[in-house]
C-alpha positions as CSV (number, residue, x, y, z in Angstrom):
1,M,-11.1,-7.4,-3.9
2,D,-14.6,-8.1,-2.5
3,N,-13.6,-11.6,-1.0
4,E,-13.9,-10.8,2.6
5,R,-12.2,-14.2,3.5
6,N,-8.9,-12.9,2.0
7,W,-8.9,-9.7,4.2
8,R,-5.8,-11.0,6.3
9,F,-3.9,-11.7,3.0
10,R,-4.7,-8.2,1.8
11,L,-3.5,-6.8,5.1
12,E,-0.5,-8.8,5.0
13,V,0.3,-7.5,1.3
14,T,-0.3,-4.1,2.6
15,E,2.2,-4.4,5.3
16,Q,4.8,-6.0,3.1
17,L,4.2,-3.1,0.7
18,G,5.0,-0.7,3.6
19,S,8.1,-2.6,4.4
20,M,9.3,-2.4,0.8
21,M,8.9,1.3,0.8
22,S,10.6,1.9,4.2
23,L,13.7,0.1,2.7
24,G,13.9,2.3,-0.4
25,L,14.2,-0.3,-2.9
26,Y,12.3,1.3,-5.6
27,S,12.9,4.6,-7.6
28,P,10.2,7.3,-7.5
29,A,9.2,6.3,-11.0
30,H,8.6,2.6,-10.2
31,T,6.7,3.7,-7.1
32,R,4.4,5.8,-9.1
33,E,3.8,3.2,-11.9
34,F,3.7,0.0,-10.0
35,L,3.3,0.3,-6.0
36,A,1.0,3.5,-5.9
37,P,-2.0,1.8,-7.9
38,M,-1.8,-1.2,-5.6
39,A,-2.0,1.1,-2.5
40,L,-4.7,3.1,-4.0
41,Q,-6.8,0.1,-4.5
42,L,-6.2,-1.2,-0.9
43,V,-7.1,2.1,0.6
44,Q,-10.7,1.4,-0.9
45,D,-10.9,-2.0,0.6
46,R,-14.1,-3.1,2.6
47,V,-12.2,-3.8,5.6
48,A,-10.9,-1.2,7.9
49,A,-7.8,-2.8,9.1
50,V,-6.8,-2.9,5.5
51,R,-7.6,0.7,4.9
52,V,-5.8,1.9,7.7
53,A,-2.6,0.1,6.9
54,A,-2.8,1.2,3.2
55,T,-3.4,4.9,4.2
56,N,-0.1,4.6,6.3
57,V,1.6,3.1,3.1
58,L,0.2,5.6,0.7
59,S,1.2,8.5,3.2
60,S,4.8,7.0,3.1
61,M,4.8,6.8,-0.7
62,L,3.6,10.5,-1.1
63,S,6.3,11.6,1.4
64,K,9.0,9.8,-0.7
65,L,7.6,10.9,-4.1
66,H,7.4,14.6,-2.8
67,G,10.6,14.6,-1.1
């Protein structure tokens, strides 16, 4: 994910991931297995806007997995 020219794409993916989480389409098991690894990778992005968005998504995921 080091290609800096695609940071807007990564930001869009992160925002769509957050939208999917807010709709509640996925079970906790699917979230843990498929979506959380993507969010964890996006939290480590080089671009701050992507990291901030991914942090919000990860927070939403954790609250759904915990609650």
